[in-house]
N, C-alpha and C positions, 0 to 999 in steps of 0.2 A: 504494500500500499504505499502510496506517495503522501508524505506528511507535508502540509502546507508551511512554508517559510515563516508565517506569521505566528506560528506556535512559540517561536523563541523571542517574540516581542513581549513588552510588559503592558498588561491591559488593566484599566480602571472601569469598573462597572458603575455607572452613575445614574441614579433614579431618583430625583427629588421633586416634592411637591412645592416647596419653597425654593425658588430659582436664584435667590439673593447670593451674590459673590461667586455665581457660576463661572464668570469670566476669569475672576482672580484664580479659581481652582484649576481651571483648564490650562490657563496660560502656564501656570507654575508645574503642573504635571507634564506638560508637553516638553518643558525644558528638561525633564528627566527621561524623555523618550517614552512616555506612557501613551497608548492609544486608547480609544474610548469606545465603549459598548453602552448602549442606552435603548430606551424604548420611548414611544409616544412623544408627548409634549417635551420632555426632557431632551431627547435626542434632536428634536426640530429647534430647540433653543441652542444647543450646543453647535449645531450646524450654522444657525443664524449669526453666531459669534465668530464664525470663520474657522471652526475646526472641522476636521473630519470625525465622523462618528458612525460606527457600524450598528445597524438596527438589530435588536434582539431576534426579532421575527425572522430575518434573513439568515442569521447564524443557526437558529434552531429549525428553520423551515417549518415554523408553526406560527400562523397569524394570530395577532391579537383577537380576542373574542369577547363577546358579551359587553361591549361598551367599555373595554379596557379592563374588565375585572380579571381576565386572564392574560397576563402579558410576560411575566418573568418566571411563572411557575412551570418549569421545564427541567428534566432530568439532566440534560446537557450543561445546563447553567450550575445546577446543584453538584454535579460531578466534578465541575471545575473548582467549585468552592470547598468541596469536602474530601477530595482525594489526599491521601498522605504522601507527600512529596519525597519522602525518604523510604517509601515502601516499593520495592521493586515490582511487585504485583500490581499495586496501585498505578505506578507509572506506566506499566506495559498496557493495562486497560484503558487508561486515559489517552495515551497516544492513539489508540485504535478509534477514539471518538472523533479525532481530527477537529478538535474545538480549542479556541484560544484559553490560555492559562491566565485566570483573573487573579491579580495580586492585591488590588484594592477595591473596596466596595463602599460607595458613598450613597447613602439613602437617608432622607428624612421623611418622616411618616405623616400620613393624612392628619390634618388637625382636627381630630374627632372632638376633643374637648370644646374648642370654639364653635363648633356646630351645634352643640347642645342648647346654646342660647337661641337658636333659630326655632327650636320646638317643632321641626318639620321632621317626622319620623323617617321618611324616605330619604331625606338628604343626610340625616345623621347615620343611617345604616350604610349609606355609600361611603361614608368617611371611616368606616371600619377597615383599616388597611390589613390586607392578608399577605400579599407579596412582599411588601417592605420589610416587616418584622422576620419573614422567613429568610430573606436575603441575608439580613443582618445577623441573625441567629447562626445561620450556617457559617457565615465568615467568622463570627465570633468564637464559634465552637473550634474552627481550625486556625486560632490566632498564632499558632507556631509559624504559619506561612502567610496568612492573609491579614490585611489591615482593614478592619471595619470602622466606618465613620458615620455616626448617627446625628452629630450636632454641627450646625454651620459654624459655630464658634471655634470648632476644632480644625478647620481648614487651615488656619495659619500654623497650627501646632503640627499638623500633617507635613506641610511644606518645610517647616523648620527642621523636622526629623529627617526628611528625604534629603536635605541639603547637608545635614550633618553626616549621613551615612551613604553619600554618593549615589542617591537615587533609589534607595531601598529604606525600609524602616527597621528599627531594632526591636528585639522581642519585648523589651519592657514597654515600649510605647503600643505595641499591638496588644499586649496583655492589658494594658490600662484602658484602650479603647474598647476591648471586648468586654471588660467589666462594666463600663458605661452602657454598652449596648444592652447587656442582660438586666441592668438596673432600670433603664429607660423603657424597654419593651415590658418589663414587669409593671412598671407604673401605668403604661398605656393600657394593657390588658385589664389592670384593676379599675380604671376609669370606666371602661366598656362593661365590665361585670356588674358595677355599681349601678350603671344606668339600665341595664337589662333587669336587675333585681327590683329597681323602683317600678318598672313597667310591668 
């Protein structure tokens, strides 16, 4: 099987509801030779800022469905996020997938809590993020190799760490970001469960 050359590149998967500081993030990631993978409106925004960005649906060959409810929930993506990069069997299996190796995951979640004020049950339900927490938790679990970023305020910290480590992040930073991911997704789920309990 012919393996695509881009498997040797560094990839950042970016999927954000709040697109603030996206230009800063992409500009600095590009300086460290990262290529971008995204979906939907995030991908469109990255391209409008002048950066190349591969669409998730083209890589997975699975179109977005149900008004965007299913975008990133695909085994190819989670294979890239979860395989052990020091395990020979995992490496062999991953190479057969012919899929980019994702090193950074940048996701901020749908603002569920803000939408509670609207008191519109249909809008509130649509703000229950499924793909975002799943991506972050997968990246957080594999923090030995992958950097998960959930907070826009951590973009600068990410870039500082990349500058410090010549384009990669160190294990201490990745572990710190993973801890934040699990804390924040836990809070997020707690708000949703409280709302459902009230209803």
